[in-house]
N, C-alpha and C positions, 0 to 999 in steps of 0.2 A: 829884533823880532821880525821885522820886515824882510831882513836879509835871509833869516832862517826859512821863512815861508817861501821866499823866492827860490832857495836852494832845494827845498822839498818839492816845490812845483816843478823845478827843472829836472829832479830825479824821477819824478813820476812820468814826466814827458819822455825821458830817456827810455824808461821801461816800456812805455807805450809804443815808442818808435822802434827800438831795437829788439826788445824781448817780448813782443806782443804774442800772446797765447793764441795758437791756432784753434779754431772751433773743432770740437770733437766730431769725428765722422760717425754717422749713424750706422749701426751694424747692417751689413748687407743681408737682404732677405733672400733665402734660398728659393730658387725658381722651382716650383713644383714639377716633379718628373711626370712625364706623360706615361700612362700605363702601357706596358709593352703589349704589343699585339701577339696573341697566340697564333702559332703557325697553323694554318688550316690543313687538316688531314684529308687527303684525297680519298674519296669513297672506294677507290681501287686498291688502297693499301691493305685492307683487311683480307680480301681474297688472295692477294699476293703473299701475305704472311702465312695464310693457311696453306697455300700450295707449297711454300718453302718449308714449313714445318712438316708437311706430309712427305716431302722428298727426303728430309733428314731422317724421319722415322723409317721410311722404306729402306734407306741405305743402312741404317743401324740393324734392322731386321735381317737384311741380306748379309751383312757382316757376321751377325751372330749365328744364323742358321744356314748360311751358304758357304761360309769360310771356316768358322770356328766350331760350330755345333751342327748336328743333324738330328732329325726327328723322323721316326718311322714306327709302323706297327709290326709286331712280330708276325712273320708270314705263316708260321705253323707251330706245331707243338714239339719241335725238335729239341728245345731247351727246357722241356718240362722236367721237374716241377718248378724250377726257378722262374721260367718265363712261359706264359701261356699264349696260345694263338690269339692275336688281337691286342695284346698288351702294348702300351706305348713305350717306346725306347728312345731315350735321349743319349746321343753318343758324341764323343769329342773327336773331331776330324783331324786335329793336328798331331795326334799320337799315331805314328807310323811304325813304331818299334815296340809292339805290345810284349808284355812279359807272360810267362807261363801262368795259366789260370785266368787271364784276362778274357772277358767276353767281347768279341769283336763282330762288327758288321762287315760282310764280305760281298763284293760284287764280282762274280765269276761266271763266264759263259752267258752274259746278259741276264743273270739271275741273282737275286739278293738272298744271302744266307746269313744266319747268326750262329756262331759257334764259340767254343772255348779253346784257347791256345794251350796245347799240351807239350809242344816242343818247338825249338827255334833252330836257326842256322848252326850247323855243326853237330846237332844231336842225331842220334840213331834211334829210329822208331821201329818197334816190332810188336805185332799182335800175334799172340801165341794160338796154338790149336785149341787150348782150353779157354780161349776168349779173355785173355788178360793183356793189359797194356804194359809194355816194357819200354823204358827210355834209358838209353845208354847201358843196357844190360840189367837194369833194375826194375823189378815189378812195382808198378805204381799202386799205392794205396790211396784211393780217391774216396774220401769220406762222404762227399756230397753226391756221389754217383751211385744209383741204386740198381743199375743193370750191368750185365757183363758186356764186354766189347767184342762182338763177333767180327771176324775178318771177312771182308767182301772179296770174294775170289774174282780174279780177272782184271783188277784195277791197278793195284800196287804190288811191287815185288819186295817182300820183307826179308831181312831187315833193310830199312830205308834210311840212308843218311841224307840229311837236309843240306841243300846247297846254300850259299851265301844269300841272305835276304829272303829265305823261305821259311814258312811256318806250317806246322801240322796242327790242324784244327779238328776237334771232335765235338759232336753234339752231346748234351747231357742225357738225352733219351737215346741210348746207344743201339737199340734193337733194329730199327728200320730207318734211322735218320740219314740224311744226305750230308756228308762232311768229307774230310780229306781221304777217308777210305774209299770214297766214290769219285770225287773230282780231283784228288791228288793234293799235294802241298800248294799253299797259296803264297803269292809274292806280296811284298810291302805295298806295291801299287794297287793290288786288288783289295787291300784292307781299307775300308771307308772310314773307320774310326773305332774307338773303344767305348763300349756301353758304360755310362756312368750312373744312369738312373732308369729304373723301371717303374712305370705307373700301371698298377694292376687294374685292368678293366673288366675282367671276368673272374668268376668264382671268388667274389669278395667275401 
């Protein structure tokens, strides 16, 4: 019995000496994070942002109405009844090759006109003695024109064949309007754009 107790004591001593359990580490406590400081906004930032936004808006308006679109009021009643004097016209500047029946804004001899294209390069225009419009030998039937087309003497020699890049433009009110019968054919450079919208301001 004594020997067994001695052996057990020796085994316990061995476990204590060689296989002694390490004390468990206490869980590390997380260090509380300091609240991040918000960046201070300089009082000058808001005026600067306002100026920047204003510049962007001005550039966009310039691109829209200085490069792509134009805005003007009808200068007279030459395009009556479709367009009245004072009506607001929105036109597309990028169209420099209008088609027949397109309404265009023209800048010729330092004066702005509005007219309808009736013929383009290569076409032959003639205005007969009985005040009819002929294109390439064919009398034009214009359903939306309610007046005859008188020939203005002393301006053009008919029949007139249009050169490359030239257009013949007539007003809708044919009696006394100023158009290609008066100032001759117009070039692509003299066409400011094609009218796409008319905002009626009179006779609503």
